[in-house]
DSSP file (Angstrom, degrees, kcal/mol; ACC not computed):
  #  RESIDUE AA STRUCTURE BP1 BP2  ACC     N-H-->O    O-->H-N    N-H-->O    O-->H-N    TCO  KAPPA ALPHA  PHI   PSI    X-CA   Y-CA   Z-CA
    1    1 A X              0   0    0      0, 0.0     2,-0.2     0, 0.0     0, 0.0   0.000 360.0 360.0 360.0 125.4   97.0  172.4  -47.3
    2    2 A X        -     0   0    0      1,-0.0     2,-0.3     0, 0.0     0, 0.0  -0.586 360.0-123.5 -88.9 147.8   97.3  168.8  -48.1
    3    3 A X        -     0   0    0     -2,-0.2     2,-0.3     3,-0.0    -1,-0.0  -0.692  29.7-170.6 -87.9 138.4  100.6  167.0  -48.7
    4    4 A X    >   -     0   0    0     -2,-0.3     3,-0.9     1,-0.1     4,-0.3  -0.759  38.8-102.6-121.8 172.6  101.0  165.2  -52.0
    5    5 A X  G >  S+     0   0    0     -2,-0.3     3,-1.3     1,-0.2    -1,-0.1   0.848 119.2  59.7 -63.0 -33.5  103.6  162.9  -53.4
    6    6 A X  G 3  S+     0   0    0      1,-0.3    -1,-0.2     7,-0.0     7,-0.0   0.738 104.3  50.9 -69.8 -20.8  105.1  165.7  -55.5
    7    7 A X  G <  S+     0   0    0     -3,-0.9    -1,-0.3     2,-0.0    -2,-0.2   0.454  87.7 111.8 -93.5  -2.5  105.8  167.7  -52.3
    8    8 A X  S <  S-     0   0    0     -3,-1.3    -3,-0.0    -4,-0.3     2,-0.0  -0.269  73.8-101.2 -71.9 159.1  107.6  164.8  -50.5
    9    9 A X     >  -     0   0    0      1,-0.1     4,-1.9     4,-0.0     3,-0.3  -0.221  33.9-102.0 -76.0 171.1  111.3  164.9  -49.8
   10   10 A X  H  > S+     0   0    0      1,-0.2     4,-2.7     2,-0.2     5,-0.2   0.851 118.0  56.8 -64.6 -36.6  113.9  163.1  -51.8
   11   11 A X  H  > S+     0   0    0      1,-0.2     4,-2.3     2,-0.2    -1,-0.2   0.890 108.7  47.2 -64.6 -37.6  114.4  160.3  -49.4
   12   12 A X  H  > S+     0   0    0     -3,-0.3     4,-2.3     2,-0.2    -1,-0.2   0.909 111.8  50.5 -67.0 -41.7  110.7  159.4  -49.6
   13   13 A X  H  X S+     0   0    0     -4,-1.9     4,-2.4     1,-0.2    -2,-0.2   0.921 112.1  47.1 -61.6 -45.6  110.8  159.6  -53.3
   14   14 A X  H  X S+     0   0    0     -4,-2.7     4,-2.5     2,-0.2    -1,-0.2   0.896 111.0  52.1 -62.7 -41.6  113.8  157.3  -53.5
   15   15 A X  H  X S+     0   0    0     -4,-2.3     4,-2.3     2,-0.2    -2,-0.2   0.903 110.6  47.2 -64.1 -40.3  112.2  154.8  -51.0
   16   16 A X  H  X S+     0   0    0     -4,-2.3     4,-2.3     2,-0.2    -2,-0.2   0.908 113.3  49.0 -66.2 -42.8  109.0  154.6  -53.1
   17   17 A X  H  X S+     0   0    0     -4,-2.4     4,-2.3    -5,-0.2    -2,-0.2   0.899 111.3  49.7 -64.3 -39.9  111.1  154.1  -56.3
   18   18 A X  H  X S+     0   0    0     -4,-2.5     4,-2.4     2,-0.2    -2,-0.2   0.905 111.1  48.2 -66.0 -44.0  113.2  151.4  -54.6
   19   19 A X  H  X S+     0   0    0     -4,-2.3     4,-2.3     1,-0.2    -1,-0.2   0.909 112.5  49.6 -64.4 -41.1  110.1  149.5  -53.4
   20   20 A X  H  X S+     0   0    0     -4,-2.3     4,-2.1     2,-0.2    -2,-0.2   0.903 111.3  48.4 -64.8 -40.6  108.5  149.8  -56.8
   21   21 A X  H  X S+     0   0    0     -4,-2.3     4,-2.7     2,-0.2    -2,-0.2   0.895 110.6  51.6 -65.7 -39.7  111.7  148.5  -58.5
   22   22 A X  H  X S+     0   0    0     -4,-2.4     4,-2.4     2,-0.2    -2,-0.2   0.914 110.3  48.6 -63.6 -42.5  111.9  145.6  -56.0
   23   23 A X  H  X S+     0   0    0     -4,-2.3     4,-2.4     2,-0.2    -1,-0.2   0.899 112.1  49.4 -63.9 -39.1  108.3  144.6  -56.7
   24   24 A X  H  X S+     0   0    0     -4,-2.1     4,-2.3     2,-0.2    -2,-0.2   0.939 112.6  46.6 -65.3 -46.7  108.9  144.7  -60.4
   25   25 A X  H  X S+     0   0    0     -4,-2.7     4,-2.4     1,-0.2    -2,-0.2   0.884 112.4  50.9 -63.0 -39.6  112.1  142.6  -60.2
   26   26 A X  H  X S+     0   0    0     -4,-2.4     4,-2.8     2,-0.2     5,-0.2   0.921 109.8  49.8 -63.0 -45.0  110.3  140.1  -57.9
   27   27 A X  H  X S+     0   0    0     -4,-2.4     4,-2.3     1,-0.2    -2,-0.2   0.915 112.2  47.5 -61.6 -43.6  107.4  139.8  -60.4
   28   28 A X  H  X S+     0   0    0     -4,-2.3     4,-1.9     2,-0.2    -2,-0.2   0.919 113.7  48.0 -64.6 -42.8  109.8  139.2  -63.3
   29   29 A X  H  X S+     0   0    0     -4,-2.4     4,-2.3     2,-0.2     5,-0.2   0.917 113.9  45.6 -64.3 -43.8  111.7  136.6  -61.4
   30   30 A X  H  X S+     0   0    0     -4,-2.8     4,-1.8     1,-0.2    -1,-0.2   0.901 113.7  48.7 -68.8 -39.7  108.6  134.8  -60.2
   31   31 A X  H  X S+     0   0    0     -4,-2.3     4,-1.0    -5,-0.2    -1,-0.2   0.833 112.7  49.5 -68.7 -31.4  107.0  134.8  -63.7
   32   32 A X  H  < S+     0   0    0     -4,-1.9     3,-0.3    -5,-0.2    -2,-0.2   0.947 117.0  38.6 -71.5 -48.1  110.3  133.6  -65.3
   33   33 A X  H  < S+     0   0    0     -4,-2.3    -2,-0.2     1,-0.2    -1,-0.2   0.706 112.1  59.1 -79.2 -18.6  110.8  130.7  -62.8
   34   34 A X  H  < S+     0   0    0     -4,-1.8    -1,-0.2    -5,-0.2    -2,-0.2   0.782  88.5  85.2 -79.4 -28.0  107.1  129.8  -62.6
   35   35 A X  S  < S-     0   0    0     -4,-1.0     2,-0.3    -3,-0.3    -4,-0.0  -0.459  93.3 -99.0 -78.4 150.4  106.6  129.1  -66.3
   36   36 A X        -     0   0    0     -2,-0.1     2,-0.4     1,-0.1    -1,-0.1  -0.478  34.6-132.6 -69.7 126.3  107.5  125.7  -67.7
   37   37 A X        -     0   0    0     -2,-0.3    -1,-0.1    -4,-0.1    -4,-0.0  -0.652  23.9-119.2 -81.9 131.4  110.9  125.6  -69.3
   38   38 A X        -     0   0    0     -2,-0.4     2,-0.5     1,-0.1    -1,-0.1  -0.314  11.1-127.8 -69.2 153.0  111.0  123.9  -72.7
   39   39 A X        +     0   0    0      2,-0.0     2,-0.6    -2,-0.0    -1,-0.1  -0.277  62.0 137.6 -92.2  46.0  113.1  120.7  -73.2
   40   40 A X        +     0   0    0     -2,-0.5     3,-0.3     1,-0.1     4,-0.2  -0.848  29.2 177.4-100.1 119.7  114.8  122.3  -76.3
   41   41 A X     >  +     0   0    0     -2,-0.6     4,-2.4     1,-0.2     5,-0.2   0.213  52.4 105.7-103.1  14.5  118.5  121.7  -76.5
   42   42 A X  H  > S+     0   0    0      1,-0.2     4,-2.4     2,-0.2     5,-0.2   0.886  78.9  50.6 -63.2 -38.7  118.9  123.5  -79.8
   43   43 A X  H  > S+     0   0    0     -3,-0.3     4,-2.4     2,-0.2    -1,-0.2   0.898 111.4  49.0 -65.9 -40.9  120.5  126.6  -78.3
   44   44 A X  H  > S+     0   0    0      2,-0.2     4,-2.2    -4,-0.2    -2,-0.2   0.889 111.6  48.7 -66.7 -38.9  123.0  124.4  -76.4
   45   45 A X  H  X S+     0   0    0     -4,-2.4     4,-2.2     2,-0.2    -2,-0.2   0.906 111.9  49.1 -65.7 -41.6  123.9  122.5  -79.5
   46   46 A X  H  X S+     0   0    0     -4,-2.4     4,-2.2     2,-0.2    -2,-0.2   0.915 112.2  48.0 -65.0 -42.2  124.4  125.7  -81.5
   47   47 A X  H  X S+     0   0    0     -4,-2.4     4,-2.3     1,-0.2    -1,-0.2   0.888 110.8  51.5 -65.2 -38.2  126.6  127.1  -78.8
   48   48 A X  H  X S+     0   0    0     -4,-2.2     4,-2.4     1,-0.2    -1,-0.2   0.900 110.3  49.3 -64.8 -40.2  128.6  123.9  -78.6
   49   49 A X  H  X S+     0   0    0     -4,-2.2     4,-1.9     2,-0.2    -2,-0.2   0.896 110.8  50.0 -65.7 -40.5  129.1  124.0  -82.4
   50   50 A X  H  < S+     0   0    0     -4,-2.2     4,-0.5     2,-0.2    -2,-0.2   0.904 112.2  47.6 -62.9 -42.4  130.2  127.6  -82.2
   51   51 A X  H >< S+     0   0    0     -4,-2.3     3,-0.7     1,-0.2    -2,-0.2   0.908 112.3  48.9 -66.5 -42.3  132.7  126.9  -79.5
   52   52 A X  H 3< S+     0   0    0     -4,-2.4    -1,-0.2     1,-0.2    -2,-0.2   0.836 116.8  41.5 -67.8 -32.4  134.1  123.8  -81.3
   53   53 A X  T >< S+     0   0    0     -4,-1.9     3,-1.7    -5,-0.2    -1,-0.2   0.391  84.0 126.3 -97.1   3.6  134.6  125.7  -84.6
   54   54 A X  T <  S+     0   0    0     -3,-0.7     3,-0.1    -4,-0.5    -3,-0.0  -0.426  80.5  10.9 -64.7 130.5  135.9  128.9  -83.0
   55   55 A X  T 3  S+     0   0    0      1,-0.3    -1,-0.3    -2,-0.2     2,-0.2   0.298  96.9 126.6  86.3 -10.2  139.2  129.9  -84.6
   56   56 A X    <   -     0   0    0     -3,-1.7    -1,-0.3     1,-0.1     3,-0.1  -0.541  68.6-103.3 -78.9 146.2  139.0  127.3  -87.4
   57   57 A X        -     0   0    0     -2,-0.2     2,-0.1     1,-0.1    -1,-0.1  -0.373  41.3-100.4 -67.6 149.2  139.4  128.6  -90.9
   58   58 A X        -     0   0    0      1,-0.1     2,-0.1    -3,-0.1    -1,-0.1  -0.445  40.9-108.1 -68.8 138.4  136.2  129.0  -92.9
   59   59 A X        -     0   0    0     -2,-0.1     2,-0.5    -3,-0.1    -1,-0.1  -0.449  28.7-128.9 -68.2 138.0  135.6  126.1  -95.3
   60   60 A X              0   0    0     -2,-0.1    -1,-0.1     1,-0.1    -3,-0.0  -0.776 360.0 360.0 -89.1 126.5  136.1  127.0  -99.0
   61   61 A X              0   0    0     -2,-0.5    -1,-0.1     0, 0.0    -2,-0.0   0.430 360.0 360.0 -96.1 360.0  133.1  126.0 -101.1
């Protein structure tokens, strides 16, 4: 009778899941930092505007 992954104990299953999760996280991190980051400061300007106007009353048109 051959042993299969479905017959393995829980510790083996957890170890395989952990290794797979680590490889997935490593792939996401490497692909994120490897791509060229755009020189777009629009998000920073928008966040700065939101912070500066936080708590101010809305302008009446």
